[in-house]
C-alpha positions in Angstrom: 2.6 -9.7 -17.0 -0.3 -7.9 -18.1 0.4 -4.3 -18.5 4.0 -3.6 -20.3 4.2 0.3 -19.3 6.5 1.8 -16.9 5.9 -0.7 -14.2 4.7 -3.6 -15.5 7.6 -3.3 -18.2 10.0 -2.7 -15.7 9.3 -5.3 -13.8 9.5 -8.4 -16.3 13.0 -7.0 -16.7 13.6 -7.6 -13.3 11.8 -11.0 -13.5 13.4 -11.6 -16.7 17.1 -10.8 -15.1 16.4 -13.1 -12.0 15.9 -16.1 -14.4 12.2 -16.1 -13.6 10.1 -17.7 -16.5 8.2 -14.9 -17.5 6.1 -13.2 -20.3 3.6 -10.5 -20.9 0.6 -8.8 -22.9 -0.7 -5.3 -23.4 -3.4 -4.1 -25.0 -1.3 -2.0 -26.7 -0.3 -3.8 -30.4 2.6 -1.0 -29.9 3.8 -1.5 -26.5 3.9 -5.3 -26.9 6.1 -4.8 -30.2 8.7 -2.7 -28.2 8.8 -5.5 -25.7 9.4 -7.6 -28.4 12.0 -6.0 -30.1 13.9 -5.9 -27.1 13.9 -9.8 -26.6 10.6 -10.3 -24.3 7.9 -13.0 -24.9 5.5 -10.6 -25.0 1.9 -10.3 -26.9 -0.4 -7.6 -28.3 -3.3 -10.4 -27.4 -4.5 -10.1 -23.5 -7.0 -12.7 -24.1 -4.7 -15.2 -25.6 -2.0 -14.8 -22.7 -4.7 -15.1 -19.8 -5.5 -18.5 -21.5 -1.8 -19.4 -21.8 -1.1 -18.3 -17.7 -4.0 -20.8 -17.0 -2.9 -23.7 -18.8 0.7 -22.8 -17.2 -1.1 -22.1 -13.6 1.0 -18.7 -13.7 1.0 -15.7 -11.3 -0.6 -13.4 -12.9 0.3 -9.7 -12.8 -1.9 -6.5 -13.3 -0.1 -3.2 -14.2 -2.9 -1.8 -16.1 -4.6 1.3 -15.1 -7.0 1.5 -12.5 -9.9 2.2 -15.1 -9.1 -1.3 -16.8 -8.7 -3.2 -13.9 -12.7 -4.3 -13.1 -12.9 -5.6 -16.6 -9.8 -8.0 -16.5 -10.5 -9.2 -13.1 -13.3 -10.0 -14.1 -11.9 -12.2 -17.4 -9.6 -13.7 -14.7 -12.4 -14.8 -12.9 -13.8 -16.6 -15.9 -10.8 -17.6 -17.9 -8.3 -18.4 -15.1 -9.1 -20.6 -12.4 -5.6 -21.9 -12.2 -3.8 -18.8 -11.9 -3.1 -16.5 -8.6 -3.1 -12.5 -8.8 -1.6 -9.6 -7.8 -1.2 -6.0 -8.6 1.1 -3.1 -8.8 -2.0 -0.4 -9.2 -1.5 2.7 -6.8 -4.8 2.6 -5.4 -5.7 -0.6 -3.4 -9.1 -0.9 -1.5 -10.9 -0.2 -4.5 -8.6 -3.1 -6.3 -9.5 -5.2 -3.4 -13.4 -4.3 -3.4 -13.2 -5.9 -7.0 -11.4 -8.9 -5.8 -14.2 -9.9 -3.3 -16.5 -9.2 -5.7 -15.3 -11.3 -8.1 -14.6 -14.1 -5.8 -10.7 -13.5 -6.2 -9.8 -12.3 -2.7 -8.5 -16.0 -1.8 -6.1 -16.1 -4.6 -5.2 -12.1 -4.8 -2.5 -10.0 -3.3 -2.7 -6.3 -3.3 1.0 -4.4 -3.9 2.2 -1.1 -4.8 5.8 -0.1 -6.0 6.8 3.5 -4.6 8.7 4.0 -7.8 8.8 5.6 -11.4 9.1 8.7 -13.3 6.9 11.2 -15.0 6.9 9.2 -18.3 5.2 5.9 -19.4 5.2 3.2 -21.8 7.4 0.1 -22.3 10.4 2.6 -23.3 9.9 4.1 -19.7 10.6 1.0 -17.7 14.3 -0.3 -17.0 15.9 -3.3 -15.1 16.4 -1.8 -11.6 13.9 0.9 -11.2 12.8 -0.6 -7.9 15.9 -1.1 -6.6 15.9 0.3 -2.6 12.7 1.8 -3.3 9.6 1.0 -0.8 7.2 -1.5 -2.6 3.9 -2.2 -0.5 2.2 -5.5 -0.2 -1.3 -6.1 1.4 -2.6 -8.4 3.9 -6.0 -7.1 4.3 -7.3 -10.7 4.0 -5.6 -12.0 7.3 -5.7 -8.6 8.9 -9.3 -8.5 9.7 -9.3 -11.7 10.4 -7.1 -11.1 13.6 -8.5 -8.0 14.6 -11.7 -9.8 15.0 -9.6 -12.4 16.7 -8.5 -9.9 18.9 -11.7 -8.6 19.6 -13.8 -11.4 20.4 -11.1 -12.7 23.0 -11.1 -9.2 24.5 -14.7 -9.5 24.8 -14.6 -13.5 25.6 -11.9 -12.6 28.6 -14.4 -10.4 29.8 -17.2 -12.3 29.8 -15.3 -15.1 31.4 -13.9 -13.0 34.2 -17.3 -11.9 34.9 -18.7 -15.7 35.3 -15.7 -16.4 37.1 -16.2 -13.6 39.5 -19.9 -14.7 40.1 -19.2 -18.6 40.4 -16.3 -17.4 42.5 -17.6 -19.3 45.7 -18.5 -22.2 43.9 -14.6 -23.0 43.7 -11.6 -23.3 41.2 -13.9 -26.0 39.0 -16.6 -23.3 38.8 -14.1 -20.7 37.7 -12.5 -22.6 35.3 -16.1 -23.8 33.3 -16.8 -20.0 33.7 -13.5 -19.7 31.4 -14.6 -22.1 29.3 -17.7 -20.4 28.7 -15.9 -17.3 27.7 -13.9 -18.6 25.4 -17.1 -20.2 23.5 -18.7 -17.2 23.8 -15.4 -15.6 22.1 -15.7 -18.5 19.4 -19.3 -17.4 18.9 -18.5 -14.0 18.2 -16.2 -14.5 15.6 -18.4 -17.2 14.1 -21.8 -14.3 14.1 -19.5 -12.0 12.9 -18.4 -14.4 10.0 -21.9 -14.9 9.6 -23.2 -11.9 9.5 -19.9 -10.5 6.8 -19.1 -13.5 4.6 -16.9 -11.6 2.7 -14.9 -10.1 5.2 -13.4 -13.8 6.2 -11.1 -16.7 4.6 -11.9 -20.2 5.5 -9.0 -22.5 7.1 -8.1 -24.0 3.9 -8.0 -20.8 1.8 -5.8 -18.5 4.5 -3.2 -21.3 4.2 -3.2 -21.2 0.5 -3.5 -17.2 0.6 -0.4 -17.1 2.7 1.7 -19.5 0.6 0.8 -16.8 -2.0 1.5 -14.0 -0.1 5.2 -15.6 1.0 5.3 -16.0 -3.1 4.6 -12.7 -3.8 6.9 -10.9 -1.1 9.8 -13.6 -2.6 9.0 -11.7 -5.9 9.0 -8.6 -4.6 12.7 -8.9 -2.9 14.1 -10.3 -6.7 13.7 -6.3 -7.6 15.9 -5.0 -4.6 12.9 -3.2 -2.9 11.9 -3.0 0.6 8.8 -4.5 1.6 6.5 -2.5 3.5 2.8 -4.3 5.1 0.0 -2.2 4.7 -3.4 -2.7 4.9 -5.4 -1.3 1.8 -7.2 1.6 3.7 -4.3 2.5 5.3 -2.4 2.6 2.1 -5.0 4.6 0.5 -5.1 7.6 3.3 -0.9 7.6 3.2 -0.4 8.1 -0.5 -3.0 10.3 -1.0 -0.8 12.8 1.2 2.8 11.6 -0.8 1.5 10.3 -3.9 -1.1 11.7 -5.1 -1.5 15.1 -3.5 2.1 15.9 -5.2 0.5 15.7 -8.4 -2.3 17.9 -7.8 0.0 20.1 -6.3 2.7 19.8 -9.4 -0.3 20.6 -11.7 -1.9 23.7 -9.7 2.3 24.8 -9.7 2.5 24.1 -13.4 -0.7 26.3 -14.3 0.1 29.2 -12.3 3.8 29.5 -13.6 2.5 29.2 -17.2 0.4 32.1 -16.1 3.3 34.3 -15.7 4.5 33.7 -19.3 7.2 33.9 -21.6 9.6 35.3 -19.0 8.4 33.1 -16.2 8.4 29.9 -18.3 12.3 31.2 -19.1 13.3 31.7 -15.8 12.2 28.6 -14.4 14.8 26.3 -12.8 15.6 23.8 -10.4 13.3 24.2 -7.6 10.4 24.8 -10.3 11.3 21.9 -12.2 11.3 19.4 -9.1 8.0 20.7 -7.8 6.8 20.4 -11.4 8.2 17.1 -12.3 5.2 14.7 -11.7 2.7 17.3 -14.0 4.8 15.8 -16.8 2.6 12.6 -16.1 -0.2 11.7 -18.8 -3.6 13.3 -17.7 -5.1 10.0 -18.0 -2.9 8.5 -15.4 -3.3 10.9 -12.8 -6.8 11.1 -13.0 -6.9 7.2 -12.9 -4.9 7.2 -9.0 -7.0 10.9 -7.9 -10.1 10.2 -8.6 -10.5 6.9 -7.1 -8.8 8.0 -4.3 -10.9 11.0 -3.9 -12.4 9.7 -0.6 -8.8 10.0 1.2 -7.7 12.9 -0.7 -10.3 15.7 -0.5 -9.5 16.2 3.3 -5.8 16.1 2.6 -6.6 19.1 0.2 -8.6 20.6 2.7 -5.5 20.7 5.1 -3.7 22.5 2.4 -5.7 24.8 1.4 -6.2 25.6 5.0 -2.6 25.9 5.5 -2.3 27.7 2.3 -4.8 30.7 4.0 -2.7 30.9 6.9 0.1 31.1 5.3 -1.3 33.8 2.7 -2.7 36.0 5.7 0.5 35.7 8.0 2.4 36.4 4.4 -0.1 39.6 3.6 0.4 40.7 7.5 -2.6 40.2 9.0 -4.0 38.0 11.8 -7.2 36.2 11.1 -7.3 35.8 15.0 -7.3 39.1 16.4 -7.5 41.2 12.7 -4.5 43.1 13.4 -1.8 44.0 11.2 1.6 42.2 11.9 4.5 42.2 9.6 4.7 40.1 6.5 6.1 36.5 7.7 6.7 33.1 6.6 8.9 31.8 9.5 6.2 29.7 11.3 5.2 27.7 7.4 9.1 27.6 6.7 10.2 26.3 10.4 7.5 23.9 10.4 8.1 22.5 6.9 11.9 22.3 7.7 11.7 20.1 10.3 8.7 17.8 8.7 10.9 17.5 5.8 13.8 16.4 7.7 11.5 13.8 9.4 11.4 11.9 6.4 14.0 8.9 6.0 14.8 9.1 2.0 16.6 12.6 3.3 19.2 10.9 5.1 18.5 7.3 3.9 21.5 5.0 4.6 22.2 1.4 3.5 22.6 0.1 7.0 19.5 -1.4 9.0 19.6 -1.4 13.1 18.0 -4.2 14.3 14.8 -6.0 13.9 12.0 -4.7 16.2 8.8 -7.1 17.8 5.7 -6.1 19.1 7.3 -6.5 22.8 9.3 -3.3 21.6 6.1 -1.5 21.5 5.1 -2.9 24.7 8.2 -1.6 26.4 8.1 1.9 24.9 4.7 1.9 25.6 3.2 4.1 22.2 3.6 3.6 18.8 4.5 7.0 18.5 7.7 6.3 20.5 8.3 3.1 17.9 7.7 5.5 14.9 9.9 7.9 15.8 12.7 6.0 16.6 12.8 2.8 14.3 13.7 4.5 10.9 15.7 2.0 8.9 14.3 -1.3 10.9 13.2 -4.7 9.5 10.9 -6.9 11.1 11.4 -10.2 10.5 8.3 -12.2 9.3 7.8 -16.1 9.1 4.4 -16.4 7.3 2.0 -18.8 8.5 3.7 -19.0 11.9 2.1 -17.9 15.1 1.9 -14.5 15.4 2.9 -13.3 12.0 -0.1 -11.6 11.4 0.8 -9.3 14.5 4.2 -8.5 13.5 3.1 -7.3 10.1 0.8 -4.8 11.9 3.6 -4.4 14.7 5.6 -3.4 10.9 2.7 -0.9 9.1 2.4 0.7 12.9 6.1 1.7 13.0 6.4 2.3 9.2 9.1 -0.2 9.1 10.2 -2.7 6.5 10.2 -6.5 6.5 12.2 -9.6 5.5 11.4 -13.2 5.2 12.7 -15.4 7.8 13.1 -15.1 11.6 16.6 -14.9 11.2 
């Protein structure tokens, strides 16, 4: 475990409690010392810890701020050829890009536990922090190939159908040969894509090894009691821009605005203000790391918020921007829309029971992803890593916002 703050420290506690041999390191000596004082195997020397990890062939968990990830991945690539790597960083595409850059993609799985507090450091962590919380696991290394295969297959089928139609007067044999020609065209298309973008795909042996690592990672996450959600890196970053990084921007803004009200406003601030500003207590360096590295996804979301606030401002001021006519001050529209939206979030009425598993055929019968998303809250998709169709099952779960479990039964 490289990084013994809130997330890394909590995960180390959970693993040790589950009798998983684990040790940690942190570049801040005081964090390592605090972990040792609580009885954990922890070092303040990251380089030595990585050397030990390589000798053991250990799984390395990166639990450091985004700003420290690149140098750590570079060090792992050079010093730890026997180690696989996962991370718990709050943005995924930048880390995945670095894994490709340093030749680690075949032995890297990106993850992100959606849990935490406004506090940081070893002392902020605790066993059981992740129980019941969503935990994202990436699958980009196989999703890209699955998507490419699907596209190539569609193009190959179309080419085969065209050739078969043209060959129809020659009889079934010619039509079958045309179909084979279409399949060969599909294979050629996939091979061409690999040659054009070699960093996007892994070889067959690499995929097999990566799949085993993915299954090991999912099993490790399961030990914490978290609910596992398969999500590709760009999809993850777009989602957390809305439900994780935006709340930090809004909390900071609310805290600054409330503070401008002076001593009386600060004294009267109670429940709603406290809840709305909770994450403003996060260390500024951590807020910067997560928001700045996800700026591409976060800026358009901020534009949405600004537009929504401007509309609410005009409605409350009694002006109608579409007609420039006066009306009664109102926040009815926003209040009703917000109330309805809030009730759609699973955490509002989360239960411990789960519905029956869902499968790709459910989507086909329903006719749309939207229907699956609206009717499958709390459902679980069973995943059998490496079996035929397992990546399609991951894509189904991602589209439905459903969690997964290992095994078909």
